[in-house]
DRENKOL-900889 format. One record per atom (N, C-alpha, C, CB): atom name; residue in one letter; x, y, z; chain. Coordinates in nm, 3 decimals, always signed. Each point is the difference from the previous one (the first is absolute). Last residue first. Glycine has a CB too. Layout:
! DRENKOL-900889
+------+------+---------+---------+---------+-------+
: atom : rest :      c1 :      c2 :      c3 : kette :
+------+------+---------+---------+---------+-------+
:   CA :    A :       X :       Y :       Z :     A :
...
+------+------+---------+---------+---------+-------+
END
This chain:
! DRENKOL-900889
+------+------+---------+---------+---------+-------+
: atom : rest :      c1 :      c2 :      c3 : kette :
+------+------+---------+---------+---------+-------+
:    N :    R :  +4.678 :  -6.375 :  +5.210 :     A :
:   CA :    R :  -0.042 :  -0.057 :  +0.138 :     A :
:    C :    R :  +0.096 :  +0.020 :  +0.113 :     A :
:   CB :    R :  -0.118 :  -0.169 :  -0.124 :     A :
:    N :    S :  -0.109 :  +0.342 :  -0.385 :     A :
:   CA :    S :  +0.127 :  +0.003 :  +0.075 :     A :
:    C :    S :  -0.040 :  -0.064 :  +0.142 :     A :
:   CB :    S :  +0.104 :  +0.224 :  -0.129 :     A :
:    N :    E :  -0.306 :  -0.271 :  -0.394 :     A :
:   CA :    E :  -0.026 :  +0.022 :  +0.137 :     A :
:    C :    E :  +0.133 :  -0.012 :  +0.084 :     A :
:   CB :    E :  -0.241 :  -0.089 :  -0.037 :     A :
:    N :    T :  +0.204 :  +0.292 :  -0.470 :     A :
:   CA :    T :  +0.002 :  -0.127 :  +0.080 :     A :
:    C :    T :  -0.018 :  +0.027 :  +0.141 :     A :
:   CB :    T :  +0.145 :  -0.105 :  -0.159 :     A :
:    N :    A :  -0.281 :  +0.329 :  -0.354 :     A :
:   CA :    A :  +0.021 :  +0.021 :  +0.147 :     A :
:    C :    A :  +0.030 :  -0.143 :  +0.046 :     A :
:   CB :    A :  -0.161 :  +0.211 :  +0.034 :     A :
:    N :    Q :  +0.281 :  -0.161 :  -0.534 :     A :
:   CA :    Q :  -0.109 :  -0.009 :  +0.081 :     A :
:    C :    Q :  +0.024 :  +0.036 :  +0.130 :     A :
:   CB :    Q :  -0.075 :  -0.153 :  -0.134 :     A :
:    N :    P :  +0.309 :  +0.367 :  -0.324 :     A :
:   CA :    P :  +0.001 :  -0.111 :  +0.122 :     A :
:    C :    P :  -0.118 :  -0.007 :  +0.093 :     A :
:   CB :    P :  +0.237 :  +0.032 :  +0.002 :     A :
:    N :    T :  -0.213 :  +0.111 :  -0.522 :     A :
:   CA :    T :  +0.006 :  +0.065 :  +0.125 :     A :
:    C :    T :  -0.019 :  -0.117 :  +0.098 :     A :
:   CB :    T :  -0.089 :  +0.234 :  -0.085 :     A :
:    N :    T :  +0.121 :  -0.246 :  -0.410 :     A :
:   CA :    T :  +0.077 :  -0.078 :  +0.078 :     A :
:    C :    T :  +0.017 :  +0.036 :  +0.141 :     A :
:   CB :    T :  +0.098 :  -0.044 :  -0.197 :     A :
:    N :    S :  -0.452 :  +0.062 :  -0.249 :     A :
:   CA :    S :  +0.068 :  +0.083 :  +0.088 :     A :
:    C :    S :  +0.075 :  -0.092 :  +0.101 :     A :
:   CB :    S :  -0.173 :  +0.192 :  -0.033 :     A :
:    N :    R :  +0.087 :  -0.406 :  -0.439 :     A :
:   CA :    R :  -0.076 :  +0.086 :  +0.088 :     A :
:    C :    R :  +0.078 :  +0.050 :  +0.106 :     A :
:   CB :    R :  -0.189 :  -0.116 :  -0.052 :     A :
:    N :    H :  +0.361 :  -0.145 :  -0.305 :     A :
:   CA :    H :  -0.012 :  +0.134 :  -0.037 :     A :
:    C :    H :  -0.093 :  +0.090 :  +0.119 :     A :
:   CB :    H :  +0.025 :  -0.092 :  -0.270 :     A :
:    N :    P :  +0.052 :  -0.399 :  +0.233 :     A :
:   CA :    P :  +0.112 :  +0.061 :  +0.064 :     A :
:    C :    P :  +0.015 :  +0.137 :  -0.024 :     A :
:   CB :    P :  +0.101 :  -0.197 :  -0.012 :     A :
:    N :    T :  -0.498 :  -0.038 :  -0.157 :     A :
:   CA :    T :  +0.042 :  -0.027 :  +0.142 :     A :
:    C :    T :  +0.106 :  +0.073 :  +0.052 :     A :
:   CB :    T :  -0.072 :  -0.204 :  -0.033 :     A :
:    N :    A :  -0.072 :  +0.144 :  -0.436 :     A :
:   CA :    A :  -0.034 :  +0.141 :  +0.073 :     A :
:    C :    A :  +0.034 :  +0.001 :  +0.146 :     A :
:   CB :    A :  -0.192 :  +0.035 :  -0.155 :     A :
:    N :    N :  +0.249 :  -0.406 :  -0.149 :     A :
:   CA :    N :  +0.088 :  +0.082 :  -0.006 :     A :
:    C :    N :  -0.019 :  +0.137 :  +0.062 :     A :
:   CB :    N :  +0.046 :  -0.134 :  -0.179 :     A :
:    N :    N :  -0.355 :  -0.214 :  +0.193 :     A :
:   CA :    N :  +0.103 :  -0.046 :  +0.058 :     A :
:    C :    N :  +0.124 :  +0.114 :  -0.007 :     A :
:   CB :    N :  -0.097 :  -0.248 :  -0.059 :     A :
:    N :    L :  -0.302 :  +0.329 :  -0.172 :     A :
:   CA :    L :  -0.022 :  +0.018 :  +0.123 :     A :
:    C :    L :  +0.123 :  -0.037 :  +0.102 :     A :
:   CB :    L :  -0.239 :  -0.034 :  -0.079 :     A :
:    N :    H :  +0.258 :  -0.052 :  -0.386 :     A :
:   CA :    H :  -0.015 :  +0.131 :  +0.025 :     A :
:    C :    H :  -0.023 :  +0.048 :  +0.134 :     A :
:   CB :    H :  -0.067 :  -0.009 :  -0.204 :     A :
:    N :    R :  +0.024 :  -0.446 :  +0.077 :     A :
:   CA :    R :  +0.132 :  +0.027 :  -0.027 :     A :
:    C :    R :  +0.015 :  +0.159 :  +0.054 :     A :
:   CB :    R :  +0.017 :  -0.186 :  -0.219 :     A :
:    N :    G :  -0.446 :  +0.011 :  +0.180 :     A :
:   CA :    G :  +0.083 :  -0.049 :  +0.133 :     A :
:    C :    G :  +0.127 :  +0.052 :  -0.002 :     A :
:   CB :    G :  -0.108 :  -0.206 :  +0.017 :     A :
:    N :    V :  -0.134 :  +0.295 :  -0.399 :     A :
:   CA :    V :  -0.060 :  +0.083 :  +0.094 :     A :
:    C :    V :  +0.068 :  -0.043 :  +0.151 :     A :
:   CB :    V :  -0.236 :  +0.024 :  -0.161 :     A :
:    N :    A :  +0.343 :  -0.283 :  -0.226 :     A :
:   CA :    A :  +0.044 :  +0.146 :  -0.014 :     A :
:    C :    A :  -0.045 :  +0.081 :  +0.119 :     A :
:   CB :    A :  -0.014 :  -0.014 :  -0.251 :     A :
:    N :    R :  -0.184 :  -0.388 :  +0.188 :     A :
:   CA :    R :  +0.137 :  -0.037 :  +0.060 :     A :
:    C :    R :  +0.079 :  +0.146 :  -0.009 :     A :
:   CB :    R :  +0.006 :  -0.281 :  -0.086 :     A :
:    N :    A :  -0.436 :  +0.250 :  -0.081 :     A :
:   CA :    A :  -0.017 :  +0.007 :  +0.167 :     A :
:    C :    A :  +0.149 :  -0.018 :  +0.060 :     A :
:   CB :    A :  -0.259 :  -0.120 :  +0.006 :     A :
:    N :    D :  +0.184 :  +0.340 :  -0.523 :     A :
:   CA :    D :  -0.004 :  -0.107 :  +0.072 :     A :
:    C :    D :  -0.002 :  -0.009 :  +0.147 :     A :
:   CB :    D :  +0.088 :  -0.051 :  -0.184 :     A :
:    N :    I :  -0.211 :  +0.476 :  -0.150 :     A :
:   CA :    I :  +0.117 :  -0.077 :  +0.037 :     A :
:    C :    I :  -0.045 :  -0.130 :  +0.082 :     A :
:   CB :    I :  +0.145 :  +0.222 :  +0.005 :     A :
:    N :    N :  -0.394 :  +0.211 :  -0.157 :     A :
:   CA :    N :  +0.026 :  -0.114 :  -0.102 :     A :
:    C :    N :  +0.119 :  -0.057 :  +0.022 :     A :
:   CB :    N :  -0.121 :  +0.098 :  -0.161 :     A :
:    N :    L :  -0.117 :  +0.221 :  +0.434 :     A :
:   CA :    L :  +0.157 :  +0.042 :  -0.049 :     A :
:    C :    L :  +0.039 :  -0.107 :  -0.112 :     A :
:   CB :    L :  +0.088 :  +0.097 :  +0.251 :     A :
:    N :    R :  -0.544 :  -0.100 :  -0.029 :     A :
:   CA :    R :  +0.027 :  +0.130 :  -0.009 :     A :
:    C :    R :  +0.163 :  +0.021 :  -0.077 :     A :
:   CB :    R :  -0.180 :  +0.037 :  +0.234 :     A :
:    N :    V :  +0.027 :  -0.475 :  -0.118 :     A :
:   CA :    V :  -0.070 :  +0.051 :  -0.095 :     A :
:    C :    V :  +0.018 :  +0.147 :  -0.029 :     A :
:   CB :    V :  -0.140 :  -0.177 :  +0.056 :     A :
:    N :    T :  +0.377 :  -0.029 :  +0.279 :     A :
:   CA :    T :  +0.060 :  -0.063 :  -0.104 :     A :
:    C :    T :  -0.118 :  +0.063 :  -0.139 :     A :
:   CB :    T :  +0.126 :  -0.253 :  +0.176 :     A :
:    N :    I :  -0.210 :  +0.374 :  +0.271 :     A :
:   CA :    I :  +0.096 :  +0.056 :  -0.040 :     A :
:    C :    I :  +0.051 :  -0.059 :  -0.137 :     A :
:   CB :    I :  +0.035 :  +0.057 :  +0.238 :     A :
:    N :    K :  -0.384 :  -0.260 :  -0.025 :     A :
:   CA :    K :  -0.029 :  +0.135 :  -0.058 :     A :
:    C :    K :  +0.102 :  +0.071 :  -0.039 :     A :
:   CB :    K :  -0.167 :  +0.009 :  +0.119 :     A :
:    N :    K :  +0.242 :  -0.426 :  +0.067 :     A :
:   CA :    K :  -0.084 :  -0.013 :  -0.105 :     A :
:    C :    K :  -0.014 :  +0.149 :  -0.062 :     A :
:   CB :    K :  -0.122 :  -0.214 :  +0.110 :     A :
:    N :    Y :  +0.321 :  +0.199 :  +0.315 :     A :
:   CA :    Y :  +0.081 :  -0.053 :  -0.101 :     A :
:    C :    Y :  -0.054 :  -0.013 :  -0.148 :     A :
:   CB :    Y :  +0.091 :  -0.112 :  +0.193 :     A :
:    N :    S :  -0.352 :  +0.429 :  +0.168 :     A :
:   CA :    S :  +0.077 :  -0.136 :  +0.004 :     A :
:    C :    S :  +0.086 :  -0.030 :  -0.123 :     A :
:   CB :    S :  -0.186 :  -0.087 :  +0.137 :     A :
:    N :    L :  +0.101 :  +0.572 :  +0.112 :     A :
:   CA :    L :  -0.039 :  -0.098 :  -0.126 :     A :
:    C :    L :  +0.048 :  -0.119 :  +0.031 :     A :
:   CB :    L :  +0.008 :  +0.155 :  -0.174 :     A :
:    N :    Q :  +0.042 :  +0.274 :  +0.455 :     A :
:   CA :    Q :  -0.050 :  -0.123 :  +0.051 :     A :
:    C :    Q :  -0.070 :  -0.095 :  -0.117 :     A :
:   CB :    Q :  -0.032 :  +0.132 :  +0.231 :     A :
:    N :    E :  +0.254 :  +0.330 :  -0.202 :     A :
:   CA :    E :  -0.150 :  -0.021 :  -0.074 :     A :
:    C :    E :  -0.057 :  -0.135 :  +0.043 :     A :
:   CB :    E :  +0.066 :  +0.133 :  -0.217 :     A :
:    N :    A :  +0.386 :  -0.012 :  +0.379 :     A :
:   CA :    A :  -0.094 :  +0.122 :  +0.004 :     A :
:    C :    A :  -0.141 :  -0.012 :  -0.036 :     A :
:   CB :    A :  +0.190 :  +0.110 :  -0.050 :     A :
:    N :    R :  +0.111 :  -0.494 :  -0.004 :     A :
:   CA :    R :  +0.003 :  +0.055 :  +0.138 :     A :
:    C :    R :  -0.094 :  +0.116 :  +0.014 :     A :
:   CB :    R :  +0.236 :  -0.071 :  +0.025 :     A :
:    N :    A :  -0.183 :  -0.157 :  -0.446 :     A :
:   CA :    A :  -0.013 :  -0.089 :  +0.080 :     A :
:    C :    A :  -0.023 :  +0.062 :  +0.146 :     A :
:   CB :    A :  +0.133 :  -0.147 :  -0.163 :     A :
:    N :    L :  -0.034 :  +0.443 :  -0.183 :     A :
:   CA :    L :  -0.128 :  -0.069 :  -0.032 :     A :
:    C :    L :  -0.021 :  -0.104 :  +0.107 :     A :
:   CB :    L :  +0.021 :  +0.037 :  -0.251 :     A :
:    N :    L :  +0.396 :  +0.185 :  +0.284 :     A :
:   CA :    L :  -0.104 :  +0.070 :  +0.015 :     A :
:    C :    L :  -0.140 :  -0.053 :  -0.010 :     A :
:   CB :    L :  +0.157 :  +0.141 :  -0.065 :     A :
:    N :    F :  +0.214 :  -0.387 :  -0.078 :     A :
:   CA :    F :  +0.014 :  +0.012 :  +0.153 :     A :
:    C :    F :  -0.124 :  +0.090 :  +0.022 :     A :
:   CB :    F :  +0.278 :  -0.020 :  +0.036 :     A :
:    N :    V :  -0.190 :  -0.014 :  -0.487 :     A :
:   CA :    V :  -0.064 :  -0.142 :  +0.071 :     A :
:    C :    V :  -0.005 :  +0.035 :  +0.136 :     A :
:   CB :    V :  +0.097 :  -0.184 :  -0.151 :     A :
:    N :    E :  +0.109 :  +0.545 :  -0.065 :     A :
:   CA :    E :  -0.147 :  -0.020 :  -0.019 :     A :
:    C :    E :  -0.052 :  -0.127 :  +0.033 :     A :
:   CB :    E :  +0.014 :  +0.150 :  -0.166 :     A :
:    N :    H :  +0.442 :  -0.119 :  +0.239 :     A :
:   CA :    H :  -0.072 :  +0.111 :  +0.077 :     A :
:    C :    H :  -0.130 :  -0.008 :  -0.020 :     A :
:   CB :    H :  +0.169 :  +0.142 :  -0.012 :     A :
:    N :    T :  +0.104 :  -0.405 :  -0.251 :     A :
:   CA :    T :  -0.007 :  -0.056 :  +0.122 :     A :
:    C :    T :  -0.079 :  +0.105 :  +0.099 :     A :
:   CB :    T :  +0.225 :  -0.141 :  -0.052 :     A :
:    N :    P :  -0.153 :  +0.271 :  -0.406 :     A :
:   CA :    P :  -0.090 :  -0.099 :  +0.022 :     A :
:    C :    P :  -0.007 :  -0.075 :  +0.135 :     A :
:   CB :    P :  +0.028 :  -0.011 :  -0.231 :     A :
:    N :    S :  +0.299 :  +0.381 :  +0.169 :     A :
:   CA :    S :  -0.148 :  +0.045 :  -0.010 :     A :
:    C :    S :  -0.098 :  -0.132 :  +0.004 :     A :
:   CB :    S :  +0.074 :  +0.220 :  -0.149 :     A :
:    N :    P :  +0.388 :  -0.230 :  +0.433 :     A :
:   CA :    P :  -0.033 :  +0.009 :  -0.148 :     A :
:    C :    P :  -0.157 :  +0.021 :  -0.006 :     A :
:   CB :    P :  +0.205 :  -0.161 :  -0.079 :     A :
:    N :    M :  +0.062 :  +0.359 :  +0.491 :     A :
:   CA :    M :  -0.061 :  -0.122 :  -0.035 :     A :
:    C :    M :  -0.042 :  -0.004 :  -0.153 :     A :
:   CB :    M :  -0.077 :  -0.017 :  +0.246 :     A :
+------+------+---------+---------+---------+-------+
END
């Protein structure tokens, strides 16, 4: 995962910061925060979810 995307993802998910707080901390606009979070989504763990067998 690219470094800025990783940083935004950690701030949003691990530290639970709002878009506004992330924009202030990283000096980027809210659209960039959203873009980084969207880019981070495919990089998350792809561990299969348990499915219910019948």
